[in-house]
N, C-alpha and C positions, 0 to 999 in steps of 0.2 A: 255622559251625554246620552240622550235617548230620543227617539222620534226624529223630528226635523228641527228641534230647538238647538240653537247654538249657545254654547257656554263660553263666556269670555272670562279669562283669568287676568286680572290687572286691567290696564287701559289699552285695548288694541288701538293702534294709530293708523289703521287702514280698514277698509271695508271689503268684504268678500261677497261676490255675487254667487248665490247658491241656487242650484237647480233642484228639482224634486228628487233627483237620483244622487245628489252629492251630500255626503255626511260631513259633519264638522271635522272629524278626524282626517278625512281626505283633504279638506281645505288646508289644514295645518301641515300636512305631509308634503303636498305638492309644491308649495312655494319654495321652501328651502332646497328641495331636491332640484328644482329648476335653476335656482341661483347657484347652487354648487356645481351643477353640470355646466352652466354658462362660464363660471370662473375657471373651472378645470379645462374646458375646451379652449378658452382663450390662452391660458398658460401653456397647454400642451401644443397648440399650434405654433406659438413662438418658439417653444423648445424644439419642436420638430424641424422648424426652419433653421435654427442655429445648429442643431445636430447634423442636418444634411450638409451644411457648409463644412462643419468640422470633420465629418466622416469622409467627405470627398478629399479633404486635405490629408486626413490621417491615414486613409487607405493607401495613398501613395507612399507615405512615410513607413507604414507597416510593411508594404511590399519591399521597399528599399532596405529596411532592417532585416527582413527575412533573407533577401538575396545576399545582403552583406554577411549575415551569419553563415549562410551556406558557402559563400565565397571564402570566408576565413577557414571554414572546415575543410573545403577543398584544398586550400593552400597548405594547411597542416598535413593533409593526406599526401599532397604532392611532395612535401618535404620528406615524409617518411618513405615514400616510394623511391625518391632520389637517394635517400640514405641506404635503402635496401640494395639498390643498384650499385652504389658505391662500395658497400661491403662485399657484394659478390665480385666486383672488379678487384677489390683489394685482396680478396682471398686468392686470386690468381698468383700473387707474388710468392707466398709460402708454398703454394702448390707447385709452381715452377721450380722452386728450390728443391722440393722433395723429388720431383721427376729428374732433376739433374744430379742427384746424390747417389753415391755408391751404396750397395748393400753390404752390411746392414746399415739402415738409415741412421743418421745422426739424431739422437733423442731430442735435441733442442729444435731441430728443423721440424720433426714430427709434432712437437708440442706447439710450435708456432702455427702450424697448419691446423691442428685441432682447435686452438683458441680462435683462429680466424673463422673457422666453420661455425663455432658456437656464436660468435659475434654476428655472422651473416644470418644464422637461423633466428637470432633474437630480433634482428632488424626486419626480417620477413614477417615474423610473428606480430610485431608492432604495426607493420604496414597492413597486414591482413585484418587486424582489429579495427584499424581506422577505416579501411575500405568497406567493412560491413555496414557502417553507419554513414557512408558517403552519400551526400544528397543527390548526386548525379549517377544514375544507373549502377548501383553497387554490385548487382549480379554480374554485369559485364566486366567491371573492374576486378571483381574477385576471380572470375574465370581467367582473366589475363594473368593475375598474380599466381593462380594455381598452376597455369601452364609454365610460368617462369620457374616456380619451385620444382616442378617435375623435371624441367630441363636442367636445373641446378643439380638435382640428384643424379641425373645421367652423366653430367660432366664430372661430378665427383667420382662416380664409378669408373669412368674412363681414366681419370688421373690415378686412381688407386691401382688400376690394372697395369698402367705404364710403370708406376713406381715399384710394382712387385717384380718386374723383370730386372735382370742384371743390366747395369748401365750400358754396356756394349751391345746388349740385345734389344735395346729400345730403338725402334725404327723411327725415322723422321715422320713417317705417315701417322704412326700411333700418337706421337707427341703433338703433331699438328692437329689431329682429329680431337684430342682431348682439349687442347686450347680453344679450338673452334667451338666446341660444345659449351665451354664457359662463356665465349663471346655471345652465343645465342641467348643466354640468360638475359643479358642487357637488351638485346634486340627484342626479346619477348615483352619486356617491361616498357619499351618505348611507346607503344600505342596508349597505354594508361597515362603516362606522364604527359604526353601531348594533349590528350583529352582534358586532363585536369588543368593544364596550362590555359587551354582555350576557355574553360569554364571560369577560371579566376580572372582572365583578361576581360571577359564579357561583363563581369561584376565590377571589377576595379580597373577600368581602362587606363587610369592615370599610372597604375603600377605595371603596365604592360612592358615598359622598357626594362624595369628591374627583373621581371619574371623571365623575359626573353634572355637577358644577360645570365640569369641563374641557369636556365636550360642550356645555354651555350657553354657555360662553365662546366656543367655536368657532362656534356658531350666531350668537352676538351679533356676532362679527367679520364673518361672512358678510352678515348683514342690514345691518350698518353700511356695508359695501362696496356693497351693492345700493342703499342710500339715496343714496350719493354718485353712483352710476351714473345715477340718474334725473334728474340735473341735466345730463347730457351733451348731450341734444338741445337744451335751451334755451341752454346755453352755446355749443354749436356754431353754432346758427342765430342766436344773439344775439336771441332772441325771448322773449316772455313765456311763463311756464309754463302749459301747457294745463290745463284743468280735470281731465282724466283723469290727467295726471301729478301734479297736486296731490293728487288723491284717493289715488293710489298712494303718494305720499310720506307723507301723513298716516297711512295704514295701516301703513307701515313704522315710523313713529314709535311707533305703538301696539305693534307687535310688539317693537321695541327696548326700550320701557319694560317690557313683560312679561318679556322675557328678563333685563333689568337687575334687576328685583325678584327673579326666581327665582335668579339668580346670587348676589345678596347674601344671600338666605336660606341657600343652601348654604354660602357662605363663613362666615356667622355660626355655623354648626354646628361649624366647626373651631376649637377653643379653643387659644389660646396659640401660634399659628404666626406668627412675626414676618414671615417671607418672604411668606406669603399676605396678611397684613394690609398690608404695605408695597406689594405689587403691586396690591392692591385700591385703596389710597389713590391710587396713581399713575393708575390707570384712571379713578377718579372725577374727578381733577383734570384730566387731559389730554383724555379723550374727552367725558365728560359735563359737565365744567366749561369746556372750550374748544371742542371740535369741534362739539358739538350747538348751542351759541349761534351758531357760525359758519354752520352749515347753516341755522339759522333766519333769519339775516340774509340769506343768499343766496336763500332761499325768499321772503322779503318783497320783495326786489328783483325777483325773477322775477314775482311777482304784481302788482307796482306798475307798473314802467316798463321792466323788462329792462335796467336800468343796472347790469350786473354789473361788479364790480371786477377780475375775473380771467377768463381763458379756461379751457377744459376742462383743459388741462395745468396751469395755475396752481392751479386748484381742487384737482386731485389732489395736487399738491405740498404744498398747505397742509393738506389734510384727512387724507391717508393716514398720515402719521407719527403723528398722535394715535390712530389706530386700532391702532397697534402696541402700545399699552399694554394692549389687550384680549388680544392674542396673548401678551404677556409674562405676564399673569396665567394664561392657559391653560397655558403651559409650566411655570409654577411649580406649578400644581395637579397636572399630570401628573408632574413631578419628585417631588413629595411622595408621590404615590400609588406611584410606582416605588420610592422609598426605603423606604416602610413595607412594601411587598410583599417587598422584598429582605430586610428584617429578619425578616419572618415566614418567608421561605424559609431564612434562615440558622438560625433557631431550630429549624425542622423538621429541617434537616440535622444540627444538633448532637444533637437527640434521637435521630435514626436512628443517629448515630455512637455514642452512649452504649449504645443497644441492641446494636449490633454488637460493641462492646467487651466488654460483659458476656457476650454469647453466646460470643464468641471465648474469653474467659477461662474460661467454664464448660467449653467443649469441650476446651480445652487442659488443664484440670485433670483431666477424665475421661480424656483421652488419656495424661496423665502417670501416672495410677493404672494404666491398662492396661499401659503400658510397664514400670512397676515390677513388676507381677505377672508379666509375660512374662519380664522379665530375671531374676527370682529363681526362677520356677517353670517356665514353659513353654519359654522360649527355650533354656536349656542342653540340655534333653533333645532338643528338636527339632533343634538344631544338630548334636548328636552323631549323630543318625539320618541327617541329610542328608550328613554327612561319610562315614559308612559307605556310603551308597548311591552317593556320588560316587566313592569308591575302587572300588566294585564295577563302576561304569560307566566307569572309566578317567579320571575327572576328578581328576587328581593335583596340579593347580596351585593348588588352593584351600588357603589357609593354615589350619593347625590351631591354634586359640588355646591359649595356655598356661593350664592349669587354675588357677582362682582358689582353689579349695577342695579339700581332700583328702577327696573323697567318691566315690560310684560314678561320677558323671559325669567326675570328674578321672581316675579309673582308665580309663574308657572312652576318653577323649581320648588318653591315653598309648598305649593299645593300637592306636588308629587311626593314631597317628603311626608306630608300628613297621610296621603293615601298609602304610601309604603309602610308607615308605622302601624296603621290600622291592619294592613294585610299581615305584617309580622306578628302582631298580637293574635290574630286569628290562627296563624300557623302554629304559634307556640301552644295555644290551647289544643289544637289538633294533635300536636306531638305528645303533649301530656296524656291525652286520651289514648294514643297508640301505645305509649309506654305502660300505661295502666293495664291495657288489654294484654300486652306481652307478659307482664308480671303475673296476671291472673292465669294465663295459659301455662306459664312455667310452674306456678303453684299447683295447678291441676295435674301436672305430669310428674311432680316430685313428692316423695314421701317426706312430710314435715319433720318426722322424728329422726330418721337416719340420714336425711339429705341425699338419699339414693332415688333413682327413678322408681316410680310406682309401676303397677301393672300397665297402665295406659302409656306412661312415658317410655317404658321398656319397649313396647311394641312399636311406638313411633320411632324410636332410635334404630331398631334392628330391622325394620320392615324392608327398606331399600337394600341395606347391606346383605341381609339374608337372601333376598331374591337374586341379587346379582351373583353372589358367590355360589349359591346353590345351582344356578344355571351353568356356571363355569366348572362345576364339579369339584370345587374346593372343599376340603374337610371342615365341617362345623360340628362342634360338640356342645352339649348343654348339660348343666348340672342343676338339679333341684334339691335343696336341702332345707331342713328346719331344725330348730333348737329342741333337743330332747327334754321332756318333762318341763316344758316352759310354763304350763299351768301351775305346776308345783312351785316354781319361782314366784309367780304372782301371788299364789295363796300364802306362801310362807314369808315372803319379804315385801309384798305389796307391789302394786302396778308400777310404782316409780322405779323399783329395782328391775322390773321387766323391761322398762324403757332403757335403762342403763345397759342391760345385757344386749338389747338389739342394737344400740348405738356402738357398743364395743365390737360386736361382730361385723357391723358395717364398716367400721374403721379398719379392722383387720383385713377385710376384703380389699378395701381401697389401697392399703399399704402393700399387699403382697401379690396382687394379681398383675398380669401383664397390661401394658398400656392399651392394647386393643381389645381386651376383655371387657364385657359389659355385665355389671351386677345390678340387680334390682330387688327391692322388697316386693315380693309377689303377693303378700297378704299375711297378716298376723305375724307368726314367727317363721314364715317361709321366705326363702330367698331363691332367686333364679340367677344362674350364671351362664352367659353365652361366651364361648371360646372359639373365635374364628381361626381358620388355618390350624386346626388342632385335631389330630387323630384321636381315636377313642382311648388308646392306651395312654397317650400323654395326658388326656383329660382326666383319666382315672388317677394318674399320679398327682396331677395338680389338685384334684379334689381331696386326695389323701393328705397332701401337704396342708391344705386349708383346714381339713378336719383336725389334724394334729395341732395346728396353731391355735384353733379355737379351744381345744381341750387343754392346752398349756396356758392359756391366757388367764391371768388372775384379775378378776373384775372387782373393783372397789365400789361398794354401794354407798349411797348417800349417808347412811347411819354409821359408816366407818367399818362395817363388816366386809369381808371378802368372799368371793364366790367363784366357782368354776362351773362351766357348763360344757356339754358335748353336743354334737350335731350329727345327724344321719343324712347321707347323700345318696341320691339316685342319679346316675350318669348314663348318657346315651349319645349316639352320634346321628346326625341327620342322614337319612337314607335317600337314594335317588327318587324313590316313589313317594316321598313325603310331599304333599301338596303345600302344606303350610307348616309354620313353626309349632303349631298346636299339636301336630302329630308326634313330634319328638318329645315335647313337654309331657304329653300323656304317658309316653313310655318311661320317662324319667320319674313321673309320679308313681307309676307301678313299681319301679325299682326302689323308690324311696319307701314305699309300703313294705317291700321285702326287707329293706334295711331295718325298718322299725320292728318288723316281726322277727328278725334275726338277732335281736338284742340291742339295737340302737348303736350309736357311736361307731358307724362303719360306712363304707362306700360300696355300693352295689351297682 
């Protein structure tokens, strides 16, 4: 197209109104772009409307899923904290046994205490790991746990101090203080368990009853343990129970009865759960049907005549296993709460998946409509325009699609194919021209006889390398050598033999020089060798090796005769004051002259 003339390919089925400032190319570009933008805008508007509705629904589902995940994580953390509290409480049993034991302590009792402490430490470690990633204020929870661990250490130290005394020398105040410090471990953990319970209840309100029941069961286990610990002093001293201990025991009985009633009320609100009912029945039978009467019997003996049937360790061995039924009920309650919560989480996730599936289907449907419209309307025209612009900018490797229909676009594609083929032919001719120029340049820089760089090629190769290494102060050595009595070879054997000699020497250099060395035919029978990163002494040795190789080489001439030749070398090293490579070559030439004058076949 040129000027203001319009070129029509095929049969255009519409007319364009052109202004003096409008070219034919602009006419063909604007129309499909407008159509494409119109279609794209329509589909994007519908997509945005659908996505707005979907995102509104999905955002609520995502929030619910995130809160559910955090709630489950908090529930697992709560389980681990309750387990840590239980282990600390359980540790009091063997600790009381050791405090009630005579010196030297029974090895089995010490082993049980050591094992209980290891179990407690493992439970606290697991709780600490869970608290670090807790979704709700992990720093505060970890501080609470750290305080409880510190208190646990103090309690253990107090217990060990009491146990180190003779049994008769252990005062009630010491024993009471050690037990109280172990009680404080549980008290320190209580704020964390309460906080996590509140977080989980806020996320899963339907599980509030089960969680409250689990908390009550945990408290019941703790107070049951404290009840047993109040017998430690009397059992250790083998004395009657003091009035103040009796008052504390009766107060604990009241607290246990209250927790028992509350726990049963929560359990009764759970309908049709066989696991909970069975665990409750076991607790009723073992703890309230067996352990409580046993405690009452020991209390009666302590009030009467201190004729206890067991020591502190035996008391713990009889009493503690029945308390496990409370822990089992607590674990069942938490398991049920976790199971129900996971079901809710799964339902919420499925609802979110349904929303995502419907949204994806809607968007894909709209995208399909857009693609169909583009394929049938906008894409063919836009593709043809891009091909024309590509040819105009020299992008000739893009394939031109075969026309699907015999219309204006098909005619345009055929015309573009002709234009591209003509451009490719022109480029091929240009490439052949450039290749020819490159070959001519290479031939101008290469010695045709030896296939080594000639003088011009040598300086082109080493110019940049020499300048850079010379500036950096790197050692560069140069050797200039020629064949001794080369004229005699030509005179006696002919110029063909001289050519063979030069080729053999060139091949020897190629074979035995380093990969970074550069050798060139400098003219006639002269050769020039550049050795980068090479001190003068090493260059002299290299030249001597090359001289010896040339001397030892048996050259077979075309007529079947053999011939040996020698070479003289002038070697020198580039100096800091050298401006160009020609300076060192000049010195090498002078040394070559000395080698010739000194009898030839030597390195100077």
